Steps between C-alpha positions, in 0.01 A plus 500: 500500500249214492459344157157409366525134412475328168216254548386185323853433378737269683800698612734211417385508134547877488843467662604232253396721205691797645813289542469360146474849349787629715719205397400547134613864521817393689428754774593473867245539777668826596485639143127429465429626852678829431318549169165420665563704816447200731745330733701199383374314809136565406563386142675185626203418725261563212696265273496229768123532551541635853346840434233663289506839331274787402415561137708819521806299613439236233469772235840644600660153510351408161624829355848426639487163322370667181177300503138575574329399823289256296819310410527399866159333492469371143459123474709483184224357279496635148276450200151597403257385766251685719608610845183456704431743784524219756847407371655846506798544731388722790710769661353674804653847510357582842182458699202571282678454166496193277734516201505222238714453192311512170770310310680175572834674452601862444499623143838657422534656844133597526289405802121491459283483814133492596465668839216518751512770766256444783368808678800652677748271318828649383843418361641584843520777756761700306578594142770294331698521177718281282712620207496391139131421461177662384155421642147521365199470731150463349197491730237250386251540785482724806751772580850534645727785604850501359753701696775608263758705687310792653193450276189293579304392194161329516430253221152359432385212278627562148784730611868420461832649597855430389817610677868423544558251782786712634236749620395420858149355482230326701153375407211469745126447492338793679144374437272247669483280186758260359697644207626289210781610274761385252859597576778471244868545584755512222834648406536876508458648154592832351175656389448669167423816698850502653660481153338823384 
C-alpha cells in the first residue's frame, strides 16, 4: 500500500515527537506497532525521519500512544494568544486536502481542524478507522461526501455529522468547487441515548 504523505511538516520533527511520546509511555516500538497495525520497521523509520505516513497511519499510531494526531504537530505553546491562519501547523492528508490545526495544542485529547478539500480531494483511496475516538464534521462552504461503512452521505454548507471513529470512514469532495469544513476529533463518549 502506498501512503499519502504528510506534507509541510519535517519528518524528523514528527519522528522526534513520536519517539518522545513512546518513551513517555514506556512502550517498545513493537508494542506501538502492534497496537497501530503497522510494522515495527516502518515505525522505526518514521521515528528516525526516514519515512512519511498517511493521516490514517498517524491516526492509528496516535491512538496507540493514547494521544490525538494534533499532539504530534503541536508546537507546545500555551497561553491566551491568537493563532493566526498563516501560523497554523499544516497537515496534508492527501493530494487535494489541506488540514490545519485550529489550536496550538490539543484540548484534553481533542483535535480541532480547519480542512479544505479541493475538487476531487479526499482523505485517501480507502476508508479507515481508529478506535477510542469520536468525530464531528461540519461543512462551512461547498459540499463533501462522507462514506461511513456502506453508506454515502452528502453534506452541504451548514450540515454536520458525528460518528464513532471505529466506523470505517472516508471523506471526499465530489464537486467542482473547493469545500471548507471544521473537523473535531475527541474521545469516544457514551451518549445519553445509549443510557436509556
